[in-house]
C-alpha positions as CSV (number, residue, x, y, z in Angstrom):
1,M,134.0,112.1,72.7
2,S,131.9,114.1,75.3
3,H,128.8,112.6,73.7
4,Y,129.9,109.2,74.9
5,L,130.2,110.2,78.5
6,P,126.5,109.9,79.4
7,M,126.5,106.4,78.0
8,L,129.5,105.5,80.1
9,V,128.1,106.9,83.2
10,C,125.0,104.8,82.5
11,L,126.9,101.6,82.2
12,L,129.0,102.4,85.2
13,M,125.8,103.0,87.3
14,A,124.2,99.8,86.1
15,N,127.2,97.7,87.1
16,V,127.1,99.3,90.5
17,L,123.5,98.6,90.9
18,I,123.9,95.0,89.9
19,A,126.8,94.7,92.4
20,Q,124.6,95.9,95.3
21,C,123.0,92.7,96.0
22,P,125.7,90.2,97.0
23,V,124.2,86.8,97.8
24,L,124.5,85.5,101.4
25,E,128.0,83.7,101.8
26,L,127.9,80.2,103.1
27,G,130.0,81.1,106.1
28,A,127.5,83.9,107.1
29,F,124.6,81.6,106.5
30,Q,126.2,79.0,108.9
31,Q,127.0,81.9,111.5
32,I,123.4,82.9,111.5
33,Q,122.4,79.3,112.2
34,R,125.0,79.1,115.1
35,T,123.7,82.2,116.7
36,E,121.0,82.1,119.4
37,G,118.2,84.4,120.4
38,P,118.2,88.2,119.7
39,E,121.6,88.1,118.4
40,K,120.5,85.9,115.5
41,E,118.2,88.6,114.2
42,A,121.2,91.1,114.7
43,K,123.3,88.9,112.3
44,I,120.5,88.6,109.8
45,L,120.0,92.3,109.6
46,A,123.7,92.9,109.3
47,Q,123.6,90.8,106.1
48,G,121.4,93.4,104.5
49,F,118.1,91.8,105.2
50,D,115.1,93.8,106.4
51,L,112.3,92.2,108.5
52,H,109.3,91.7,106.7
53,S,106.8,90.0,109.0
54,D,106.3,87.8,112.1
55,F,103.7,84.8,111.5
56,V,102.8,81.5,112.9
57,L,102.9,78.5,110.4
58,G,101.8,75.0,111.7
59,G,102.2,76.2,115.3
60,K,105.8,77.4,114.7
61,K,106.9,81.1,115.0
62,M,108.4,82.4,112.0
63,R,110.1,85.6,110.9
64,R,110.7,86.6,107.2
65,F,113.5,88.8,106.1
66,N,113.9,90.2,102.6
67,K,116.9,91.4,100.8
68,C,117.2,93.1,97.2
69,W,113.9,93.7,95.7
70,K,113.1,94.1,92.0
71,G,109.8,95.8,90.9
72,N,107.6,93.6,88.7
73,A,104.3,95.1,87.4
74,G,103.8,97.0,90.6
75,K,104.6,94.0,92.8
76,A,107.9,93.6,94.6
77,R,109.9,90.4,94.0
78,Y,112.8,89.8,96.4
79,E,116.1,88.2,95.2
80,Q,116.8,86.7,98.5
81,V,114.4,85.8,101.5
82,L,115.3,84.3,104.7
83,L,112.8,82.6,106.8
84,W,113.8,81.9,110.5
85,N,111.8,79.3,112.4
86,S,112.5,80.7,116.0
87,S,110.5,77.7,117.5
88,A,112.9,75.0,116.0
89,N,115.9,77.5,115.5
90,Q,116.1,76.7,111.8
91,V,116.9,79.1,109.0
92,M,115.9,78.8,105.4
93,L,117.4,80.8,102.4
94,L,115.4,81.3,99.5
95,L,117.1,82.6,96.1
96,S,115.1,83.7,93.1
97,D,118.4,83.1,90.8
98,E,118.9,79.4,90.2
99,A,122.5,79.9,89.4
100,Q,123.1,81.5,92.9
101,Y,121.4,78.5,94.5
102,Q,123.4,76.0,92.5
103,T,126.7,77.9,93.5
104,M,125.6,77.7,97.1
105,R,124.7,74.0,96.9
106,T,128.1,73.2,95.2
107,T,129.9,75.3,98.0
108,I,128.1,73.2,100.7
109,E,128.7,69.9,99.2
110,G,132.3,70.7,98.3
111,R,133.3,71.5,101.8
112,H,133.5,67.9,103.1
113,N,134.9,64.6,101.5
114,T,132.1,62.2,100.6
115,S,133.1,59.7,103.2
116,S,132.2,62.1,106.1
117,A,128.8,63.3,104.8
118,Q,125.5,61.8,103.6
119,K,124.1,63.0,100.3
120,G,120.7,62.7,98.8
121,D,118.7,64.4,96.1
122,N,117.0,66.8,98.5
123,F,119.5,66.7,101.5
124,Y,122.9,66.9,102.7
125,I,124.5,66.2,106.0
126,G,127.8,67.5,106.7
127,T,129.9,67.6,110.0
128,M,127.8,70.1,111.9
129,F,124.7,70.9,109.8
130,R,122.0,69.3,108.0
131,Y,121.0,71.1,104.6
132,Q,117.6,70.4,102.8
133,Y,117.0,71.7,99.3
134,S,113.8,72.4,97.7
135,V,111.7,74.7,95.4
136,Q,109.1,76.8,97.5
137,Q,106.4,79.1,96.2
138,L,106.5,82.4,97.9
139,D,104.3,85.3,96.9
140,A,103.3,83.3,93.9
141,E,106.9,83.1,92.8
142,P,109.2,80.1,92.6
143,Y,112.3,80.2,94.8
144,F,115.3,77.8,95.3
145,A,115.4,77.0,98.9
146,I,118.4,75.9,101.3
147,G,117.4,75.1,104.8
148,I,120.0,74.7,107.5
149,A,119.7,73.1,110.8
150,F,122.0,71.5,113.4
151,K,122.6,67.6,112.8
């Protein structure tokens, strides 16, 4: 019986490690978008993201935050990336897992009845926010992206 103990411990540890990277919930994503200035960064960091870089893209000041990395042949691949366009006060969540992306998208579109929202293949306009869906290349890897902005 005691020879099964190491295997049981390994299985329990694997479950703990998998559970350590919860996907950003829609309510927290919306709260980040609602927050202004330095408080926005504090909200992002409170969700477990780490600041990766500041850069300018097309004249817009951007900040990149990463969460939950996996090693891949000496290269880190992040499960979640959050891009904050501080020039336009817009946030984009990039997910490496398509199932997590689909769950978030279903949650967004399920919050409103169809008569009060506009829906397209690559966008959704709800009561307060406008969402844009896309696939983005980041670090030569595909990510499923959800952008949020005020209407």
